N, C-alpha and C positions, 0 to 999 in steps of 0.2 A: 504494500500500500504506500503510495507516494505521500510526500509532505502535504500537498494540496488536498488530497483525499482525506487525510487524517484531520486536517484543519476544518474541512467542510463537514465531516462527520461530527466533530466536536461542536461546531456551531449548530448543526441540526439537533444534536442531543440537548444542548443548552436551551434551544428554542422550545423543544418539546417539554423539557422540565419547567421552563418559565410559564408556558401555556397551562400546563397541569396545575402549577401552583396558583396562578392568578385566576384560572377558571373556577377553581374551588375556593377562592379567597373568601367568599361569603361565609361558607361553613367553617373554614379555617379561622376566620376572625371571630365568628360566633363561639367557636369552641375555645378560643384563647381568651375570651372575656373573663376578667378577674372576678371570680365568684367567691372571693374570700370574705371573711368577717371584717377585714381591715377596711376602714373608710370612715366617713362621717354619716351619721344617721339621725333622723328625728323620730321620736317615739312617743307612745301613749300607753298607759297601763289601764287595766280594768277599773282602777280607782279614779281615773281621770287625770292623774299626774302626767305632765309632758316634759320633755327634755331634748337636748341635743347631746350626742355622744360621739367622740372620736376614738376609734379603735386603731392602735398602732402595733406593728410587729415589734417583738423584743429580740432576744438573743437568737431566735430562729423563726421560721415561718409558721410555727405551730404554737407559739406562746407570745404574749405581749401585754401591753398596758391599755387602759381605757380611762378617759377623762370625760366626766359627765357634767353638763351644765343644766341646772333646773330651769325650766321655763315656767311651769306652774307646779306647785307642790305645797302641801299643807304641813308646815314644820311642827305644828301642834299635834299632828296625827289624830285628827278627829276630836281634839280636846283632851286627850290623855296626858299631854304635857303643856299645861296652860302657861308656864313661864318661858317656854321656848319662843323666840322671835324670828329665828332663821336657822336654816340648815346649810352646812357647808356643801359645796359641790363634791359629789363622790369621786373618788379615785380608786382604780381597781386593776385587776389582772384578768387575763383570759387564757384558755388552753383549748386547742383544737382536739376534738374527740375523733371525728372522721370528716369526710368531705363536706358535709352540710351541718354538722353539729359542733358546738363549742360549749364549754363550761365557763362561768365567770363568777367573780367575787368582787364587790366594791364596798368601801366604807365611807360613811359621812357622819358628821357630828351635829347634834341639835344644840344650839347655843342660846343662852338667855341674854337679856339686855346688856349685861356686863361683859359678854363674850365668853362666859364660862360654859363648859360642856355640861349638858343635862343628861344627854344620852348619846350612845354610839350606835348607829344603825349599820348593820352588815347585811347586805343582800348577796345571795348566791343563787345560781340557777343554771339553766340549760337553754341555749338558743339554737334554733334550727332554721336554716335558710329555706324559704319557700321557693325563691328564685334568686337571681343575682342581686336584686334590689329590695327584697323584703325578707324580714326575719320575724319569726314568732318565738316567744320565750315564756318560760315559767320561772318563778322565783320564790324564795323564802326570805322574808325580812326578819332579822333578829334584832332585838333592842336590848342593849347592855347598859349597865351603869358605868360611867366613865372610869371608876376605880377597878372595874373587873378586868381580868385577863381574858380577852375575847378568843384567845387560842385554846383555852382549856375550860373556862367557866360556862355554865348554863346561863342563857340570857335572863337577867333579873326582871326585865319588863316584858318577857314573852316574845312571841313571834307570830307572823301571819303570812299567808301565801297569796300569790296573785299571778296574773298573766299580762302580757303586753305584746305590742307589735312595734317594729321599727321599719322605716323606709329610708333607703340610701339617698343622700343628698346628691342630686345630679348636677353636673357642670352645665350651665346654660349661658348663652351669650345673647342677651336681649338687645334690641336696637331701639333707639328713640324714634317716636313717630315723627314724620316730617311735617 
């Protein structure tokens, strides 16, 4: 086989490969869409609380951190803590269980008017991706006295369970009306 024939064969093979790649690019792109829990989501719980959460990777793609910002939340927890005036934004961690499921834990503090902690709220749960942009989850909220060791003690103020949903915040580029 001559030099020109090898060159022509290489070009033909490259063209066939390129056509195969680009012809299937719709499905290739769809398959490569990032369906991880990593991202920014807005959520709502069955109790009506709303928030924004940013989930980031940590030391690997299967663990990381989460930062939550309350949008609406009852820091008094239905009147159970009448001296609480605000709750800190939760900080937490997550761990991937499988392709669609992750576990999470976060902690927030209920503070009085002087900024002293009245309770420590720890939520832990399991989230499942419905699709790349929607997550359903269940959780247990435990309420500890600030002097307790939340790693070993039973929650002094009890616990309750709930559910919620989160929707991924999409990147949009709006244009101004003319």
